[in-house]
VEXDREN-2710 file (C-alpha; in Angstrom, 1 decimal):
% VEXDREN-2710
k/r/px/py/pz
1/UNK/1.7/20.1/14.1
2/UNK/5.2/21.2/13.2
3/UNK/6.6/20.1/9.9
4/UNK/8.9/17.0/10.1
5/UNK/12.6/17.8/9.4
6/UNK/14.4/16.2/6.5
7/UNK/16.7/14.5/9.0
8/UNK/13.8/13.0/10.9
9/UNK/12.2/11.9/7.6
10/UNK/15.3/10.1/6.5
11/UNK/15.5/8.3/9.9
12/UNK/11.8/7.4/9.8
13/UNK/12.1/6.1/6.2
14/UNK/15.0/3.9/7.2
15/UNK/12.8/2.3/9.9
16/UNK/9.9/2.0/7.5
17/UNK/12.1/0.2/5.0
18/UNK/13.4/-2.2/7.7
19/UNK/9.9/-3.1/8.8
20/UNK/8.5/-3.5/5.3
21/UNK/11.4/-5.7/4.3
22/UNK/10.6/-8.0/7.3
23/UNK/6.9/-8.0/6.4
24/UNK/7.5/-8.6/2.7
25/UNK/10.7/-10.5/2.2
26/UNK/9.7/-11.5/-1.3
27/UNK/8.7/-8.0/-2.6
28/UNK/9.7/-7.6/-6.2
29/UNK/8.3/-6.9/-9.6
30/UNK/4.9/-8.6/-10.0
31/UNK/4.9/-8.3/-13.8
32/UNK/6.2/-11.5/-15.3
33/UNK/8.8/-10.9/-17.9
34/UNK/12.3/-12.3/-18.6
35/UNK/13.9/-9.7/-20.7
36/UNK/13.8/-5.9/-21.1
37/UNK/11.5/-6.0/-24.1
38/UNK/8.9/-8.1/-22.3
39/UNK/9.0/-5.9/-19.2
40/UNK/8.6/-2.8/-21.4
41/UNK/5.5/-4.2/-23.1
42/UNK/4.1/-5.5/-19.8
43/UNK/4.6/-2.1/-18.1
44/UNK/2.9/-0.3/-20.9
45/UNK/0.0/-2.7/-20.6
46/UNK/-0.2/-2.2/-16.8
47/UNK/-1.5/1.4/-17.1
48/UNK/-4.9/1.4/-15.4
49/UNK/-4.8/-2.4/-15.2
50/UNK/-3.9/-4.9/-12.6
51/UNK/-0.7/-6.8/-12.8
52/UNK/-2.7/-10.0/-12.5
53/UNK/-4.6/-9.2/-15.7
54/UNK/-1.4/-8.1/-17.5
55/UNK/0.2/-11.4/-16.6
56/UNK/-2.7/-13.4/-18.0
57/UNK/-2.5/-11.5/-21.3
58/UNK/1.2/-11.6/-21.7
59/UNK/1.3/-15.4/-21.0
60/UNK/-0.1/-15.8/-24.5
61/UNK/1.3/-12.6/-26.0
62/UNK/4.9/-13.4/-25.2
63/UNK/4.7/-16.7/-27.0
64/UNK/3.8/-15.0/-30.2
65/UNK/5.8/-11.8/-30.1
66/UNK/9.5/-12.2/-29.3
67/UNK/11.3/-9.2/-30.9
68/UNK/10.7/-5.5/-31.5
69/UNK/10.1/-6.3/-35.1
70/UNK/7.3/-8.8/-34.2
71/UNK/5.4/-6.0/-32.4
72/UNK/6.2/-3.2/-34.9
73/UNK/5.0/-5.3/-37.8
74/UNK/1.9/-6.7/-36.0
75/UNK/-1.4/-5.6/-37.6
76/UNK/-2.9/-2.9/-35.4
77/UNK/-6.3/-4.6/-35.1
78/UNK/-4.8/-7.9/-34.3
79/UNK/-2.7/-6.5/-31.5
80/UNK/-5.6/-4.5/-30.2
81/UNK/-7.7/-7.6/-29.9
82/UNK/-5.0/-9.5/-28.1
83/UNK/-4.6/-6.9/-25.4
84/UNK/-8.2/-5.7/-25.3
85/UNK/-8.9/-6.9/-21.8
86/UNK/-6.1/-4.6/-20.3
87/UNK/-8.2/-1.6/-21.2
88/UNK/-7.2/1.5/-23.3
89/UNK/-6.1/-1.1/-25.8
90/UNK/-6.0/1.2/-28.8
91/UNK/-3.6/3.6/-27.2
92/UNK/-1.5/0.7/-25.7
93/UNK/-1.3/-1.1/-29.1
94/UNK/-0.2/2.2/-30.8
95/UNK/2.4/2.8/-28.1
96/UNK/3.8/-0.7/-28.2
97/UNK/4.1/-0.7/-32.0
98/UNK/5.5/2.8/-32.0
99/UNK/8.0/2.1/-29.2
100/UNK/9.2/-1.1/-30.9
101/UNK/9.6/0.7/-34.2
102/UNK/11.7/3.4/-32.6
103/UNK/13.8/0.7/-30.8
104/UNK/14.5/-0.8/-34.2
105/UNK/15.3/2.6/-35.9
106/UNK/17.1/4.4/-33.2
107/UNK/18.6/1.8/-30.8
108/UNK/19.7/-1.1/-33.0
109/UNK/16.8/-3.3/-31.9
110/UNK/17.6/-3.2/-28.2
111/UNK/15.7/-1.6/-25.4
112/UNK/17.7/1.4/-24.3
113/UNK/19.4/1.5/-20.9
114/UNK/19.1/5.2/-20.0
115/UNK/16.3/7.4/-18.7
116/UNK/16.7/10.0/-21.5
117/UNK/16.6/7.4/-24.2
118/UNK/13.6/5.4/-22.8
119/UNK/11.6/8.6/-22.5
120/UNK/11.8/9.1/-26.3
121/UNK/9.7/5.9/-26.7
122/UNK/6.0/6.3/-27.3
123/UNK/4.0/5.5/-24.2
124/UNK/7.0/5.7/-21.9
125/UNK/7.0/8.2/-19.0
126/UNK/9.2/8.1/-15.8
127/UNK/7.2/5.3/-14.2
128/UNK/7.7/2.9/-17.0
129/UNK/11.3/4.0/-17.6
130/UNK/12.1/3.5/-13.9
131/UNK/10.5/0.1/-13.9
132/UNK/12.4/-1.1/-16.9
133/UNK/15.8/0.4/-15.7
134/UNK/15.4/-1.0/-12.2
135/UNK/14.0/-4.4/-12.8
136/UNK/15.5/-5.3/-16.2
137/UNK/18.9/-3.7/-15.9
138/UNK/19.3/-3.2/-12.1
139/UNK/19.9/0.6/-12.7
140/UNK/18.5/2.9/-10.0
141/UNK/17.6/6.2/-11.7
142/UNK/14.6/7.0/-9.5
143/UNK/11.6/5.5/-7.8
144/UNK/8.6/4.0/-9.6
145/UNK/5.5/6.0/-8.6
146/UNK/2.3/4.2/-9.3
147/UNK/-1.1/4.5/-7.7
148/UNK/0.0/2.5/-4.6
149/UNK/3.1/4.6/-4.1
150/UNK/1.1/7.8/-4.6
151/UNK/-1.4/6.8/-1.9
152/UNK/1.0/5.4/0.6
153/UNK/3.7/8.1/0.3
154/UNK/0.9/10.6/1.1
155/UNK/-0.5/8.7/4.0
156/UNK/3.0/8.1/5.4
157/UNK/3.7/11.9/5.3
158/UNK/6.6/11.5/2.8
159/UNK/5.2/14.0/0.4
160/UNK/2.4/16.5/0.2
161/UNK/2.3/16.3/-3.6
162/UNK/-0.1/14.5/-5.9
163/UNK/1.8/14.6/-9.1
164/UNK/4.1/11.6/-9.7
165/UNK/7.1/13.6/-10.8
166/UNK/7.0/15.8/-7.7
167/UNK/6.4/12.7/-5.5
168/UNK/9.4/11.0/-7.0
169/UNK/11.5/14.1/-6.4
170/UNK/10.5/14.0/-2.7
171/UNK/11.1/10.3/-2.3
172/UNK/14.6/10.3/-3.9
173/UNK/15.6/13.0/-1.4
174/UNK/14.8/10.8/1.6
175/UNK/15.2/7.2/0.4
176/UNK/18.7/5.8/0.1
177/UNK/19.7/5.4/-3.5
178/UNK/20.5/1.7/-2.9
179/UNK/16.8/1.2/-1.9
180/UNK/15.2/3.1/-4.8
181/UNK/14.3/0.0/-6.8
182/UNK/13.0/-2.0/-3.9
183/UNK/11.2/0.8/-2.1
184/UNK/8.4/1.0/-4.6
185/UNK/7.9/-2.8/-4.5
186/UNK/7.6/-2.6/-0.7
187/UNK/5.0/0.1/-0.9
188/UNK/3.1/-1.7/-3.6
189/UNK/3.1/-5.0/-1.7
190/UNK/1.9/-3.2/1.5
191/UNK/-0.7/-1.3/-0.4
192/UNK/-2.2/-4.5/-1.8
193/UNK/-2.0/-6.5/1.5
194/UNK/-2.8/-3.9/4.2
195/UNK/-3.1/-0.3/3.1
196/UNK/-5.9/-0.4/0.6
197/UNK/-7.4/2.6/-1.0
198/UNK/-10.8/2.4/0.7
199/UNK/-10.2/0.8/4.0
200/UNK/-6.6/0.4/5.3
201/UNK/-6.2/-2.3/8.0
202/UNK/-4.3/-0.1/10.5
203/UNK/-4.9/-2.5/13.3
204/UNK/-2.8/-5.1/11.6
205/UNK/-0.3/-2.8/10.0
206/UNK/3.4/-3.5/10.7
207/UNK/4.3/0.2/10.2
208/UNK/1.3/1.8/11.9
209/UNK/3.6/3.2/14.7
210/UNK/5.6/5.1/12.0
211/UNK/2.5/6.3/10.1
212/UNK/0.9/9.7/10.9
213/UNK/-2.3/8.6/9.2
214/UNK/-2.8/5.4/11.2
215/UNK/-6.4/5.2/12.4
216/UNK/-7.3/8.4/10.8
217/UNK/-8.2/7.4/7.2
END
């Protein structure tokens, strides 16, 4: 099968986005937050954890911790116990405390608004940085690449890579910049509703006609 040209990919992506917008008109960030700090903490907690579980944990956590100093000064064991159910709680507690300490020392107590600055925070890679920039500040620096986006972008033939950084590079080349923030939400919603990891429901997929993997997974 000949390789799809970039021009055809761009046209197909535009059609994919249009159909996914129609199927998921309410697509957006599933992590409950309210400000950049809360979103940063929630996104760190979301690693290897469902958004539903994170939202349950942060419902209580956000009532207790309101500023970077609250997190940075929290006893390690206390914070670990409060986030234990999200998994990898020791690393997550260390990263949250470390990120908040750096926000205080380097950024005047405010979550930074650039990719370069966010990437200096402990526990923050491009996925988390893109999530915070896009959903807290409305800044499109790239595309959030999580497990759903990895799976669906591969099935849809939008990339042949498995590494998030390379997948993001492929996606930003074919997705319009004004759609970068929403695009990942559309794929995540579709991944949860239809295109599951084990058994995608291709018979009821609104984008099956545009998917080279339809009926083959």
